[in-house]
Short mmCIF file of the C-alpha atoms (twelve columns), coordinates in Angstrom:
data_MODEL
# 
_entry.id   MODEL 
# 
loop_
_atom_site.group_PDB 
_atom_site.id 
_atom_site.type_symbol 
_atom_site.label_atom_id 
_atom_site.label_alt_id 
_atom_site.label_comp_id 
_atom_site.label_asym_id 
_atom_site.label_seq_id 
_atom_site.Cartn_x 
_atom_site.Cartn_y 
_atom_site.Cartn_z 
_atom_site.pdbx_PDB_model_num 
ATOM 1   C CA . UNK A 1   2.708   -3.062  -32.806 1 
ATOM 2   C CA . UNK A 2   1.988   -1.830  -29.295 1 
ATOM 3   C CA . UNK A 3   4.803   -1.270  -26.848 1 
ATOM 4   C CA . UNK A 4   4.685   -3.581  -23.837 1 
ATOM 5   C CA . UNK A 5   6.868   -3.762  -20.739 1 
ATOM 6   C CA . UNK A 6   6.684   -5.879  -17.610 1 
ATOM 7   C CA . UNK A 7   6.947   -3.892  -14.397 1 
ATOM 8   C CA . UNK A 8   6.917   -6.117  -11.346 1 
ATOM 9   C CA . UNK A 9   3.643   -8.066  -11.488 1 
ATOM 10  C CA . UNK A 10  2.065   -5.554  -13.864 1 
ATOM 11  C CA . UNK A 11  1.997   -5.243  -17.644 1 
ATOM 12  C CA . UNK A 12  2.065   -1.768  -19.168 1 
ATOM 13  C CA . UNK A 13  1.106   -1.754  -22.828 1 
ATOM 14  C CA . UNK A 14  0.031   0.819   -25.390 1 
ATOM 15  C CA . UNK A 15  1.481   3.894   -27.072 1 
ATOM 16  C CA . UNK A 16  3.113   7.065   -25.789 1 
ATOM 17  C CA . UNK A 17  4.820   9.764   -27.843 1 
ATOM 18  C CA . UNK A 18  5.183   13.192  -26.300 1 
ATOM 19  C CA . UNK A 19  2.778   15.687  -27.842 1 
ATOM 20  C CA . UNK A 20  1.295   13.139  -30.271 1 
ATOM 21  C CA . UNK A 21  -0.694  10.517  -28.387 1 
ATOM 22  C CA . UNK A 22  -0.627  8.593   -25.140 1 
ATOM 23  C CA . UNK A 23  -2.841  5.698   -24.131 1 
ATOM 24  C CA . UNK A 24  -1.706  2.959   -21.776 1 
ATOM 25  C CA . UNK A 25  -3.363  -0.131  -20.382 1 
ATOM 26  C CA . UNK A 26  -2.602  -2.049  -17.191 1 
ATOM 27  C CA . UNK A 27  -4.693  -5.200  -17.748 1 
ATOM 28  C CA . UNK A 28  -4.096  -6.604  -14.260 1 
ATOM 29  C CA . UNK A 29  -5.902  -3.556  -12.840 1 
ATOM 30  C CA . UNK A 30  -8.485  -3.399  -15.658 1 
ATOM 31  C CA . UNK A 31  -7.613  0.253   -16.322 1 
ATOM 32  C CA . UNK A 32  -6.736  2.438   -19.309 1 
ATOM 33  C CA . UNK A 33  -4.642  5.535   -18.644 1 
ATOM 34  C CA . UNK A 34  -5.495  8.345   -21.071 1 
ATOM 35  C CA . UNK A 35  -7.101  8.085   -24.477 1 
ATOM 36  C CA . UNK A 36  -4.979  9.860   -27.061 1 
ATOM 37  C CA . UNK A 37  -5.519  7.127   -29.633 1 
ATOM 38  C CA . UNK A 38  -8.409  4.584   -29.894 1 
ATOM 39  C CA . UNK A 39  -6.877  1.130   -29.560 1 
ATOM 40  C CA . UNK A 40  -9.301  -1.693  -30.276 1 
ATOM 41  C CA . UNK A 41  -7.782  -4.004  -27.685 1 
ATOM 42  C CA . UNK A 42  -8.347  -1.367  -24.985 1 
ATOM 43  C CA . UNK A 43  -12.087 -1.085  -25.640 1 
ATOM 44  C CA . UNK A 44  -13.046 -3.957  -23.340 1 
ATOM 45  C CA . UNK A 45  -11.436 -2.208  -20.347 1 
ATOM 46  C CA . UNK A 46  -14.126 -0.794  -18.072 1 
ATOM 47  C CA . UNK A 47  -12.191 1.926   -16.237 1 
ATOM 48  C CA . UNK A 48  -10.607 4.845   -18.111 1 
ATOM 49  C CA . UNK A 49  -8.562  7.552   -16.389 1 
ATOM 50  C CA . UNK A 50  -7.923  10.908  -18.067 1 
ATOM 51  C CA . UNK A 51  -4.993  12.900  -16.716 1 
ATOM 52  C CA . UNK A 52  -6.034  16.150  -18.436 1 
ATOM 53  C CA . UNK A 53  -7.874  17.462  -21.465 1 
ATOM 54  C CA . UNK A 54  -5.107  17.978  -24.025 1 
ATOM 55  C CA . UNK A 55  -5.783  16.305  -27.346 1 
ATOM 56  C CA . UNK A 56  -2.845  13.888  -27.214 1 
ATOM 57  C CA . UNK A 57  -4.287  12.421  -24.007 1 
ATOM 58  C CA . UNK A 58  -8.058  12.758  -24.394 1 
ATOM 59  C CA . UNK A 59  -9.176  13.342  -27.990 1 
ATOM 60  C CA . UNK A 60  -9.784  9.649   -28.800 1 
ATOM 61  C CA . UNK A 61  -12.098 9.032   -25.850 1 
ATOM 62  C CA . UNK A 62  -15.260 9.104   -27.976 1 
ATOM 63  C CA . UNK A 63  -13.811 6.720   -30.558 1 
ATOM 64  C CA . UNK A 64  -12.622 4.337   -27.847 1 
ATOM 65  C CA . UNK A 65  -16.045 4.317   -26.217 1 
ATOM 66  C CA . UNK A 66  -17.666 3.798   -29.617 1 
ATOM 67  C CA . UNK A 67  -15.585 0.684   -30.243 1 
ATOM 68  C CA . UNK A 68  -16.937 -0.921  -27.064 1 
ATOM 69  C CA . UNK A 69  -20.232 -1.815  -28.706 1 
ATOM 70  C CA . UNK A 70  -18.443 -3.371  -31.670 1 
ATOM 71  C CA . UNK A 71  -16.525 -5.714  -29.358 1 
ATOM 72  C CA . UNK A 72  -19.571 -6.708  -27.327 1 
ATOM 73  C CA . UNK A 73  -19.230 -4.339  -24.357 1 
ATOM 74  C CA . UNK A 74  -22.621 -2.783  -23.736 1 
ATOM 75  C CA . UNK A 75  -22.275 -1.680  -20.107 1 
ATOM 76  C CA . UNK A 76  -21.207 1.951   -19.580 1 
ATOM 77  C CA . UNK A 77  -17.490 2.508   -19.107 1 
ATOM 78  C CA . UNK A 78  -16.410 4.526   -16.081 1 
ATOM 79  C CA . UNK A 79  -14.347 7.574   -17.023 1 
ATOM 80  C CA . UNK A 80  -12.426 9.138   -14.137 1 
ATOM 81  C CA . UNK A 81  -11.275 12.674  -14.923 1 
ATOM 82  C CA . UNK A 82  -10.405 16.038  -13.362 1 
ATOM 83  C CA . UNK A 83  -13.657 17.556  -12.130 1 
ATOM 84  C CA . UNK A 84  -12.945 20.841  -13.910 1 
ATOM 85  C CA . UNK A 85  -13.053 19.222  -17.365 1 
ATOM 86  C CA . UNK A 86  -16.086 16.979  -16.831 1 
ATOM 87  C CA . UNK A 87  -18.613 19.310  -18.471 1 
ATOM 88  C CA . UNK A 88  -16.363 19.968  -21.485 1 
ATOM 89  C CA . UNK A 89  -15.834 16.237  -22.016 1 
ATOM 90  C CA . UNK A 90  -19.571 15.618  -21.784 1 
ATOM 91  C CA . UNK A 91  -20.239 18.409  -24.307 1 
ATOM 92  C CA . UNK A 92  -17.668 16.987  -26.724 1 
ATOM 93  C CA . UNK A 93  -19.186 13.507  -26.459 1 
ATOM 94  C CA . UNK A 94  -22.686 14.917  -26.939 1 
ATOM 95  C CA . UNK A 95  -21.551 16.550  -30.200 1 
ATOM 96  C CA . UNK A 96  -19.978 13.272  -31.287 1 
ATOM 97  C CA . UNK A 97  -23.213 11.413  -30.583 1 
ATOM 98  C CA . UNK A 98  -25.091 13.839  -32.824 1 
ATOM 99  C CA . UNK A 99  -22.555 13.234  -35.593 1 
ATOM 100 C CA . UNK A 100 -22.760 9.459   -35.204 1 
ATOM 101 C CA . UNK A 101 -26.500 9.426   -34.540 1 
ATOM 102 C CA . UNK A 102 -25.904 6.841   -31.853 1 
ATOM 103 C CA . UNK A 103 -25.520 6.888   -28.085 1 
ATOM 104 C CA . UNK A 104 -22.204 6.644   -26.260 1 
ATOM 105 C CA . UNK A 105 -22.605 4.910   -22.920 1 
ATOM 106 C CA . UNK A 106 -20.396 6.097   -20.086 1 
ATOM 107 C CA . UNK A 107 -20.343 7.221   -16.475 1 
ATOM 108 C CA . UNK A 108 -18.107 10.189  -15.714 1 
ATOM 109 C CA . UNK A 109 -16.530 10.249  -12.266 1 
ATOM 110 C CA . UNK A 110 -15.136 13.701  -11.432 1 
ATOM 111 C CA . UNK A 111 -12.012 13.661  -9.257  1 
ATOM 112 C CA . UNK A 112 -10.069 16.267  -7.341  1 
ATOM 113 C CA . UNK A 113 -6.735  16.158  -5.551  1 
ATOM 114 C CA . UNK A 114 -7.003  13.727  -2.627  1 
ATOM 115 C CA . UNK A 115 -10.261 12.097  -3.735  1 
ATOM 116 C CA . UNK A 116 -10.354 8.334   -3.201  1 
ATOM 117 C CA . UNK A 117 -12.711 5.952   -4.993  1 
ATOM 118 C CA . UNK A 118 -13.147 2.217   -5.221  1 
ATOM 119 C CA . UNK A 119 -12.442 0.984   -8.757  1 
ATOM 120 C CA . UNK A 120 -13.488 -2.649  -8.407  1 
ATOM 121 C CA . UNK A 121 -12.945 -5.588  -6.061  1 
ATOM 122 C CA . UNK A 122 -10.050 -4.612  -3.770  1 
ATOM 123 C CA . UNK A 123 -8.605  -1.977  -6.121  1 
ATOM 124 C CA . UNK A 124 -8.911  1.672   -5.080  1 
ATOM 125 C CA . UNK A 125 -7.604  4.871   -6.642  1 
ATOM 126 C CA . UNK A 126 -6.521  8.186   -5.180  1 
ATOM 127 C CA . UNK A 127 -6.131  11.278  -7.356  1 
ATOM 128 C CA . UNK A 128 -3.200  13.625  -6.839  1 
ATOM 129 C CA . UNK A 129 -2.373  16.984  -8.374  1 
ATOM 130 C CA . UNK A 130 0.072   17.138  -11.249 1 
ATOM 131 C CA . UNK A 131 1.557   20.394  -12.519 1 
ATOM 132 C CA . UNK A 132 0.695   21.145  -16.130 1 
ATOM 133 C CA . UNK A 133 -1.296  23.667  -18.174 1 
ATOM 134 C CA . UNK A 134 -4.885  23.562  -16.989 1 
ATOM 135 C CA . UNK A 135 -6.501  21.058  -14.606 1 
ATOM 136 C CA . UNK A 136 -4.489  17.855  -14.416 1 
ATOM 137 C CA . UNK A 137 -4.309  14.812  -12.160 1 
ATOM 138 C CA . UNK A 138 -2.235  11.739  -11.549 1 
ATOM 139 C CA . UNK A 139 -3.677  8.511   -10.192 1 
ATOM 140 C CA . UNK A 140 -2.382  6.136   -7.532  1 
ATOM 141 C CA . UNK A 141 -3.873  2.657   -7.424  1 
ATOM 142 C CA . UNK A 142 -3.747  0.674   -4.214  1 
ATOM 143 C CA . UNK A 143 -5.259  -2.325  -2.465  1 
ATOM 144 C CA . UNK A 144 -6.935  -2.077  0.922   1 
ATOM 145 C CA . UNK A 145 -6.068  -5.052  3.068   1 
ATOM 146 C CA . UNK A 146 -6.877  -5.972  6.644   1 
ATOM 147 C CA . UNK A 147 -4.203  -7.290  8.987   1 
ATOM 148 C CA . UNK A 148 -4.685  -8.765  12.424  1 
ATOM 149 C CA . UNK A 149 -3.342  -6.485  15.112  1 
ATOM 150 C CA . UNK A 150 -0.242  -7.861  16.881  1 
ATOM 151 C CA . UNK A 151 -2.003  -8.281  20.208  1 
ATOM 152 C CA . UNK A 152 -4.514  -10.688 18.624  1 
ATOM 153 C CA . UNK A 153 -2.158  -12.783 16.508  1 
ATOM 154 C CA . UNK A 154 -2.167  -15.715 18.974  1 
ATOM 155 C CA . UNK A 155 -5.922  -16.244 18.685  1 
ATOM 156 C CA . UNK A 156 -7.072  -19.561 17.152  1 
ATOM 157 C CA . UNK A 157 -8.067  -19.398 13.489  1 
ATOM 158 C CA . UNK A 158 -11.709 -20.208 14.242  1 
ATOM 159 C CA . UNK A 159 -11.909 -17.337 16.708  1 
ATOM 160 C CA . UNK A 160 -10.358 -14.915 14.206  1 
ATOM 161 C CA . UNK A 161 -12.887 -16.029 11.598  1 
ATOM 162 C CA . UNK A 162 -15.763 -15.451 14.029  1 
ATOM 163 C CA . UNK A 163 -14.526 -11.967 14.925  1 
ATOM 164 C CA . UNK A 164 -14.150 -11.101 11.234  1 
ATOM 165 C CA . UNK A 165 -17.697 -12.282 10.408  1 
ATOM 166 C CA . UNK A 166 -19.170 -10.363 13.314  1 
ATOM 167 C CA . UNK A 167 -17.234 -7.197  12.459  1 
ATOM 168 C CA . UNK A 168 -15.880 -6.794  15.964  1 
ATOM 169 C CA . UNK A 169 -14.011 -3.455  16.090  1 
ATOM 170 C CA . UNK A 170 -10.397 -3.055  17.167  1 
ATOM 171 C CA . UNK A 171 -9.220  -6.474  15.950  1 
ATOM 172 C CA . UNK A 172 -7.808  -5.599  12.537  1 
ATOM 173 C CA . UNK A 173 -5.754  -2.781  11.053  1 
ATOM 174 C CA . UNK A 174 -6.674  -1.596  7.563   1 
ATOM 175 C CA . UNK A 175 -3.604  -1.016  5.418   1 
ATOM 176 C CA . UNK A 176 -3.032  0.422   1.955   1 
ATOM 177 C CA . UNK A 177 -0.696  -1.486  -0.349  1 
ATOM 178 C CA . UNK A 178 0.481   0.999   -2.982  1 
ATOM 179 C CA . UNK A 179 0.551   -0.742  -6.366  1 
ATOM 180 C CA . UNK A 180 0.749   1.548   -9.442  1 
ATOM 181 C CA . UNK A 181 1.011   5.330   -9.772  1 
ATOM 182 C CA . UNK A 182 0.640   7.286   -13.023 1 
ATOM 183 C CA . UNK A 183 1.986   10.818  -13.473 1 
ATOM 184 C CA . UNK A 184 2.247   12.390  -16.909 1 
ATOM 185 C CA . UNK A 185 2.589   15.897  -18.356 1 
ATOM 186 C CA . UNK A 186 3.885   17.433  -15.168 1 
ATOM 187 C CA . UNK A 187 6.702   19.356  -13.598 1 
ATOM 188 C CA . UNK A 188 9.068   17.368  -11.391 1 
ATOM 189 C CA . UNK A 189 7.399   19.222  -8.511  1 
ATOM 190 C CA . UNK A 190 4.938   16.305  -8.428  1 
ATOM 191 C CA . UNK A 191 7.649   14.204  -6.735  1 
ATOM 192 C CA . UNK A 192 7.482   16.666  -3.839  1 
ATOM 193 C CA . UNK A 193 3.730   17.324  -3.713  1 
ATOM 194 C CA . UNK A 194 2.801   13.628  -4.051  1 
ATOM 195 C CA . UNK A 195 5.767   11.873  -2.408  1 
ATOM 196 C CA . UNK A 196 3.913   8.595   -1.832  1 
ATOM 197 C CA . UNK A 197 4.162   7.826   -5.564  1 
ATOM 198 C CA . UNK A 198 7.870   7.211   -4.934  1 
ATOM 199 C CA . UNK A 199 6.788   4.279   -2.743  1 
ATOM 200 C CA . UNK A 200 4.323   2.692   -5.174  1 
ATOM 201 C CA . UNK A 201 5.352   -0.740  -6.351  1 
ATOM 202 C CA . UNK A 202 5.322   0.618   -9.916  1 
ATOM 203 C CA . UNK A 203 5.573   4.263   -10.963 1 
ATOM 204 C CA . UNK A 204 4.687   5.250   -14.533 1 
ATOM 205 C CA . UNK A 205 6.289   8.645   -15.054 1 
ATOM 206 C CA . UNK A 206 6.728   10.982  -17.988 1 
ATOM 207 C CA . UNK A 207 10.269  11.814  -19.096 1 
ATOM 208 C CA . UNK A 208 9.857   13.957  -22.193 1 
ATOM 209 C CA . UNK A 209 13.413  15.252  -22.659 1 
ATOM 210 C CA . UNK A 210 16.672  13.424  -22.049 1 
ATOM 211 C CA . UNK A 211 19.728  15.561  -22.816 1 
ATOM 212 C CA . UNK A 212 20.988  18.976  -23.850 1 
ATOM 213 C CA . UNK A 213 18.625  19.163  -26.834 1 
ATOM 214 C CA . UNK A 214 16.317  20.723  -24.264 1 
ATOM 215 C CA . UNK A 215 17.659  22.121  -21.017 1 
ATOM 216 C CA . UNK A 216 15.930  21.552  -17.706 1 
ATOM 217 C CA . UNK A 217 14.805  25.185  -17.785 1 
ATOM 218 C CA . UNK A 218 13.308  24.820  -21.269 1 
ATOM 219 C CA . UNK A 219 11.602  21.596  -20.195 1 
ATOM 220 C CA . UNK A 220 10.099  23.287  -17.170 1 
ATOM 221 C CA . UNK A 221 8.823   26.121  -19.358 1 
ATOM 222 C CA . UNK A 222 6.970   23.422  -21.325 1 
ATOM 223 C CA . UNK A 223 5.672   21.996  -18.018 1 
ATOM 224 C CA . UNK A 224 7.319   18.614  -18.535 1 
ATOM 225 C CA . UNK A 225 10.014  16.472  -16.931 1 
ATOM 226 C CA . UNK A 226 13.674  16.154  -17.924 1 
ATOM 227 C CA . UNK A 227 15.846  13.089  -17.289 1 
ATOM 228 C CA . UNK A 228 18.308  15.302  -15.390 1 
ATOM 229 C CA . UNK A 229 15.623  15.891  -12.756 1 
ATOM 230 C CA . UNK A 230 15.093  12.157  -12.318 1 
ATOM 231 C CA . UNK A 231 18.838  11.507  -12.061 1 
ATOM 232 C CA . UNK A 232 19.148  14.216  -9.394  1 
ATOM 233 C CA . UNK A 233 16.513  12.371  -7.327  1 
ATOM 234 C CA . UNK A 234 17.725  8.838   -8.077  1 
ATOM 235 C CA . UNK A 235 17.992  7.864   -4.407  1 
ATOM 236 C CA . UNK A 236 14.397  8.900   -3.709  1 
ATOM 237 C CA . UNK A 237 12.784  6.297   -5.946  1 
ATOM 238 C CA . UNK A 238 11.780  3.337   -3.792  1 
ATOM 239 C CA . UNK A 239 9.722   1.723   -6.545  1 
ATOM 240 C CA . UNK A 240 10.223  -1.862  -7.626  1 
ATOM 241 C CA . UNK A 241 9.916   -0.630  -11.212 1 
ATOM 242 C CA . UNK A 242 9.979   2.842   -12.771 1 
ATOM 243 C CA . UNK A 243 8.337   3.013   -16.214 1 
ATOM 244 C CA . UNK A 244 9.563   6.062   -18.129 1 
ATOM 245 C CA . UNK A 245 7.362   7.197   -21.026 1 
ATOM 246 C CA . UNK A 246 6.104   10.168  -23.091 1 
ATOM 247 C CA . UNK A 247 9.457   10.699  -24.834 1 
ATOM 248 C CA . UNK A 248 9.886   13.492  -27.365 1 
ATOM 249 C CA . UNK A 249 10.249  12.660  -31.055 1 
ATOM 250 C CA . UNK A 250 13.573  14.500  -30.889 1 
ATOM 251 C CA . UNK A 251 14.911  11.041  -29.999 1 
ATOM 252 C CA . UNK A 252 14.522  7.710   -31.748 1 
ATOM 253 C CA . UNK A 253 13.491  4.790   -29.501 1 
ATOM 254 C CA . UNK A 254 17.015  3.349   -29.630 1 
ATOM 255 C CA . UNK A 255 18.482  6.745   -28.753 1 
ATOM 256 C CA . UNK A 256 16.138  6.916   -25.773 1 
ATOM 257 C CA . UNK A 257 17.421  3.580   -24.512 1 
ATOM 258 C CA . UNK A 258 21.057  4.551   -25.102 1 
ATOM 259 C CA . UNK A 259 20.775  7.848   -23.259 1 
ATOM 260 C CA . UNK A 260 19.027  6.304   -20.266 1 
ATOM 261 C CA . UNK A 261 21.559  3.481   -20.082 1 
ATOM 262 C CA . UNK A 262 24.491  5.900   -20.330 1 
ATOM 263 C CA . UNK A 263 23.223  8.571   -17.968 1 
ATOM 264 C CA . UNK A 264 21.214  6.908   -15.182 1 
ATOM 265 C CA . UNK A 265 23.052  5.512   -12.121 1 
ATOM 266 C CA . UNK A 266 23.104  1.674   -12.120 1 
ATOM 267 C CA . UNK A 267 21.144  1.434   -8.860  1 
ATOM 268 C CA . UNK A 268 18.177  3.125   -10.526 1 
ATOM 269 C CA . UNK A 269 18.737  1.967   -14.100 1 
ATOM 270 C CA . UNK A 270 18.190  -1.680  -13.170 1 
ATOM 271 C CA . UNK A 271 14.628  -0.786  -12.121 1 
ATOM 272 C CA . UNK A 272 13.790  1.378   -15.133 1 
ATOM 273 C CA . UNK A 273 11.520  0.075   -17.867 1 
ATOM 274 C CA . UNK A 274 11.835  2.166   -21.032 1 
ATOM 275 C CA . UNK A 275 8.431   2.521   -22.671 1 
ATOM 276 C CA . UNK A 276 9.593   2.779   -26.287 1 
ATOM 277 C CA . UNK A 277 9.085   0.371   -29.206 1 
ATOM 278 C CA . UNK A 278 11.736  -2.272  -29.839 1 
ATOM 279 C CA . UNK A 279 11.397  -1.611  -33.590 1 
ATOM 280 C CA . UNK A 280 13.180  1.761   -33.224 1 
ATOM 281 C CA . UNK A 281 10.201  3.402   -34.949 1 
ATOM 282 C CA . UNK A 282 7.556   5.421   -33.208 1 
ATOM 283 C CA . UNK A 283 3.995   4.239   -33.785 1 
ATOM 284 C CA . UNK A 284 2.366   5.836   -36.840 1 
# 
């Protein structure tokens, strides 16, 4: 069974085990985050975001794209990925097509730190640098909304509608409503280099190690995040929900929940969603 948590208005579902495989889906945004395992129910999602090229996050991309045809999706999926790995991903998929003797339809969209792209409708994404081995990115999803400037708020509704249709400048402010941010396989430095993720409505954040089984220093050497680093910054998280994921197999799912409950301050713990299976068994 897939793990599923509710985080504010968003559902986060899928699988994440540190070093083994990670693939998450946020259906309300129509996005899949990483492709470490090919999940059939994810194949209808049109927008796939790769954080980096390591096998536990990217090796199932070809299989996932191949399933799309079997479930009736014949339009190319969009695959957003760090620009530096685009050619390698295309080469790997080309080899897979030769093995399968069938085409894999996709559109790769190379991203760099700070790049902003429209995903669909009113959903946009901005890439931000994460800190791992090799090129890696996190993704922040937001909505662009227009708001009437204060000095025009007394105008009649019909007049506002006319000004909007005519595109009259200086009437509206364009605002960004930060919805979901995704940061995995990264040093805690990302909380300093991309501070706006602390203000996203939902933050999906890796938390590979949880206690003295791995020290903070050992965790940093592995270019991952330790729970101690999150606890030390507890007051900085302004998110409505913080989804912690990518836990090491050093811990059982129940142990993960126990450690987080015991160690995290109540003010933050009440907003944490632990992305670990209720069965107390890791997938696979």
